[in-house]
C-alpha positions in Angstrom: 10.1 -43.0 -22.5 9.8 -39.8 -20.6 6.4 -38.8 -19.2 5.3 -35.3 -19.4 4.9 -33.6 -16.3 1.9 -31.5 -15.0 2.9 -28.4 -12.9 1.6 -27.7 -9.7 -1.1 -25.0 -9.9 -0.7 -22.5 -7.0 -3.5 -21.0 -5.2 -2.3 -18.0 -3.3 -3.9 -16.6 -0.1 -4.6 -13.1 1.4 -2.3 -11.4 3.8 -4.0 -10.0 6.9 -2.5 -9.1 10.2 0.9 -10.9 9.3 -0.8 -14.2 8.4 -2.0 -15.8 5.2 -5.7 -16.8 5.6 -8.0 -18.0 2.9 -10.8 -16.0 2.0 -13.7 -16.7 4.4 -16.0 -16.9 1.3 -13.9 -19.7 0.0 -13.8 -18.0 -3.3 -10.7 -18.0 -5.7 -10.3 -16.9 -9.4 -7.7 -17.7 -12.0 -5.0 -15.3 -12.9 -3.7 -15.4 -16.5 -1.1 -13.4 -18.5 -2.2 -11.0 -21.3 -2.5 -13.8 -23.9 -4.7 -16.0 -21.6 -2.2 -18.5 -20.2 -3.0 -19.6 -16.8 -0.6 -18.5 -14.0 -2.1 -19.2 -10.6 -5.1 -18.9 -8.6 -5.8 -16.1 -6.3 -8.2 -15.7 -3.3 -11.3 -13.6 -4.0 -11.5 -11.4 -0.8 -14.8 -10.7 0.5 -16.5 -7.9 2.8 -15.5 -10.1 5.8 -11.9 -10.3 4.8 -12.0 -6.5 4.2 -13.3 -5.8 7.6 -10.7 -8.2 9.2 -7.9 -6.2 7.3 -9.2 -3.1 8.7 -9.3 -4.5 12.4 -5.5 -5.7 11.8 -4.6 -2.3 10.6 -6.2 -0.4 13.5 -4.6 -2.6 16.1 -1.2 -2.2 14.6 -1.5 1.6 14.1 -0.5 2.4 17.7 2.8 0.6 17.7 3.6 1.7 14.1 2.9 5.2 14.6 4.6 5.3 17.9 7.7 3.9 16.9 10.5 6.4 16.1 10.9 7.8 12.6 14.4 6.3 12.6 13.1 3.0 13.3 10.4 2.9 10.8 13.0 3.9 8.2 15.1 0.9 9.2 12.2 -1.5 8.9 11.3 -0.1 5.6 14.9 -0.3 4.5 15.0 -4.0 5.3 11.9 -4.6 3.1 13.9 -3.1 0.2 16.9 -5.3 1.1 14.5 -8.3 0.7 12.9 -7.0 -2.4 16.4 -6.9 -4.0 17.1 -10.5 -2.9 13.9 -11.7 -4.7 14.6 -9.5 -7.8 14.6 -12.4 -10.1 11.2 -13.6 -9.0 9.5 -10.2 -9.1 11.1 -9.8 -12.6 9.6 -12.9 -14.0 6.2 -12.3 -12.3 6.0 -8.5 -13.6 7.0 -9.9 -17.1 4.4 -12.5 -17.1 1.7 -10.2 -15.6 2.1 -7.4 -17.9 3.4 -9.2 -21.0 6.6 -7.4 -21.0 10.1 -8.4 -22.1 12.5 -9.6 -19.3 14.7 -6.3 -19.8 11.7 -4.0 -19.4 10.3 -5.9 -16.4 13.8 -5.7 -14.8 13.8 -2.0 -15.3 10.5 -1.5 -13.6 11.5 -3.9 -10.7 14.8 -2.0 -10.1 12.7 1.3 -10.0 10.2 -0.3 -7.6 13.0 -1.2 -5.4 14.6 2.2 -5.6 11.2 3.8 -4.9 10.9 1.8 -1.7 14.3 3.0 -0.6 13.4 6.6 -1.4 10.4 6.6 0.9 12.3 4.7 3.6 14.7 7.4 3.6 12.1 10.2 4.2 10.7 8.8 7.5 13.0 10.7 9.8 13.1 13.9 7.7 9.3 14.4 7.5 8.8 16.5 10.7 11.8 18.7 9.9 10.6 19.6 6.2 7.0 19.6 6.7 6.6 20.7 10.2 7.3 24.3 11.4 8.0 26.9 14.1 5.2 29.4 13.6 5.8 33.3 14.1 3.8 34.6 16.9 3.6 37.8 18.9 3.4 36.9 22.5 5.3 35.2 25.5 4.7 31.7 23.8 6.0 29.3 21.3 3.8 27.9 18.3 4.8 24.6 16.6 3.2 22.6 13.8 4.0 19.0 13.8 2.9 16.6 11.1 1.1 13.3 12.4 0.0 10.1 10.6 -3.7 10.1 9.4 -4.3 6.5 10.7 -5.8 3.5 8.7 -5.7 4.1 4.8 -7.5 2.2 2.3 -5.7 1.9 -0.9 -6.8 0.6 -4.2 -3.7 -0.4 -6.1 -3.3 0.7 -9.8 -4.5 -2.0 -12.1 -2.0 -1.7 -14.9 1.2 -1.3 -12.9 1.5 -4.6 -10.9 4.5 -3.7 -8.8 6.0 -0.2 -9.5 2.5 1.4 -9.1 1.8 -0.7 -6.2 5.0 0.3 -4.3 4.4 4.0 -5.2 1.1 4.0 -3.4 1.8 1.8 -0.5 5.2 2.9 0.6 4.2 6.7 1.5 1.5 5.5 3.6 3.9 3.3 5.7 6.6 6.0 5.7 4.3 8.4 7.3 3.4 6.0 10.2 -0.1 5.1 9.0 -1.3 1.5 8.4 -2.9 0.2 5.1 -5.4 -2.1 3.6 -4.5 -2.6 0.0 -6.6 -4.1 -2.6 -4.2 -5.4 -5.3 -4.6 -5.2 -9.1 -7.4 -7.8 -9.9 -5.8 -9.1 -13.2 -2.2 -8.7 -12.2 -1.9 -9.8 -8.5 1.1 -12.0 -8.3 3.8 -9.3 -7.6 1.5 -8.1 -4.8 1.2 -11.6 -3.3 5.1 -11.9 -3.5 5.5 -8.5 -1.8 3.1 -9.7 0.9 5.6 -12.7 1.5 8.5 -10.2 1.7 6.5 -8.2 4.3 5.7 -11.3 6.3 9.3 -12.3 6.7 10.8 -8.7 7.3 10.8 -6.6 10.3 7.4 -5.0 9.5 4.8 -5.7 12.4 1.8 -7.8 11.3 -1.2 -5.7 10.3 0.8 -2.6 9.5 0.3 -3.7 5.9 -2.5 -5.9 4.7 -2.9 -7.1 1.0 -6.1 -8.3 -0.5 -6.6 -9.8 -3.8 -9.9 -9.2 -5.4 -11.7 -6.6 -7.3 -11.7 -2.7 -6.6 -15.2 -2.3 -7.6 -16.4 -4.8 -4.9 -14.1 -4.1 -2.0 -13.7 -0.4 -2.5 -17.1 0.7 -1.3 -16.6 -1.3 2.0 -13.5 0.4 2.6 -15.1 3.8 1.7 -18.0 3.5 4.0 -16.1 1.7 6.9 -16.1 4.0 10.0 -12.6 2.9 11.2 -10.9 3.8 7.8 -9.3 7.4 8.0 -8.4 8.0 4.3 -8.9 6.3 0.9 -6.7 6.4 -2.2 -9.0 5.3 -5.0 -6.4 5.2 -7.7 -7.1 1.6 -8.9 -11.0 2.3 -9.2 -12.5 3.3 -12.5 -13.3 7.1 -13.0 -17.0 6.6 -12.5 -16.5 4.5 -9.3 -14.3 7.0 -7.8 -17.3 9.5 -7.8 -19.3 6.9 -5.9 -16.6 6.2 -3.4 -16.3 9.7 -2.4 -19.8 9.8 -1.9 -19.7 6.6 0.2 -16.6 8.1 2.2 -18.8 11.3 2.9 -20.9 9.3 5.6 -17.7 8.9 7.7 -16.0 12.1 6.8 -12.8 10.4 5.6 -10.1 11.9 3.4 -10.3 10.7 -0.4 -7.3 11.4 -2.3 -7.8 13.1 -5.6 -6.1 11.3 -8.3 -5.8 11.9 -12.1 -8.3 10.2 -14.5 -5.7 8.4 -16.3 -2.7 6.2 -14.7 0.2 8.5 -14.0 3.7 7.7 -15.4 4.8 5.5 -12.3 8.5 5.7 -13.6 8.6 9.6 -13.0 10.4 10.8 -10.0 8.3 11.0 -7.0 7.9 14.1 -4.9 6.4 14.8 -1.5 2.8 15.1 -2.3 1.8 11.5 -1.5 3.5 11.9 1.9 1.5 15.0 2.6 -1.6 13.3 1.9 -1.3 10.9 4.7 -0.2 13.6 7.4 -2.4 15.6 9.7 -1.0 19.1 11.0 -1.2 19.2 14.8 -0.4 22.8 16.1 1.0 23.2 19.8 1.2 26.3 21.8 3.6 26.4 24.8 4.1 29.5 27.2 7.7 30.7 27.5 9.3 30.1 30.8 6.8 27.2 31.8 
């Protein structure tokens, strides 16, 4: 007589500074599919975890922003290669998380990989396209050069578990900024698998940090943190976005303007998200010196 087997329930951890710590709070929460079927347990990040992630992102910023644009492109393209290698796992997780058919989930995963490649290809073109040589009347040159903003807090979309996540994270990294991401609370599994990809890729630890938990809880701490330079509130509710902007005003950080409804993440991207994570630095230099 064959015995029924009990599957091993997974309890996933956070991704901070290139490592996978448990939440310091010890909290976890169950992740289910849209029909209520148990999928796994996820760590429930706390304020302390958020602060640790910001410290890791700040520590990594100098090296990542100081790397050549070509090198950043190579590193990000390597991440895309690894996403392609785990395409089947991402497809299964997107299908389970979002209640989609395998065919639809596969299409979304393919678009997410292509989206990552698209942003990787922009790293060494940003300065040429978004920078400028300014017209001046005098014996000097004037150049405007785009520079990365710094540490960016990202509240990932709640509905689009992978494609939306890639669409908000990849442009941050492409510009040379570092990120602290709060994944979708109900659909975190693709984000967790993405963190495993990042950990085994060439991306330096701390450049991207991924927390699982609730945007309503973690968002205000990112918004008020003095060492966070910009905030993307996409994954927050419409009402919470107003509160986050008010919290962010205390540290004069940039808060991205996002539409009330989730955008169509399958639409072709443009340069708008890259522009949002860049600061314009203008340099004046005398001729002949």
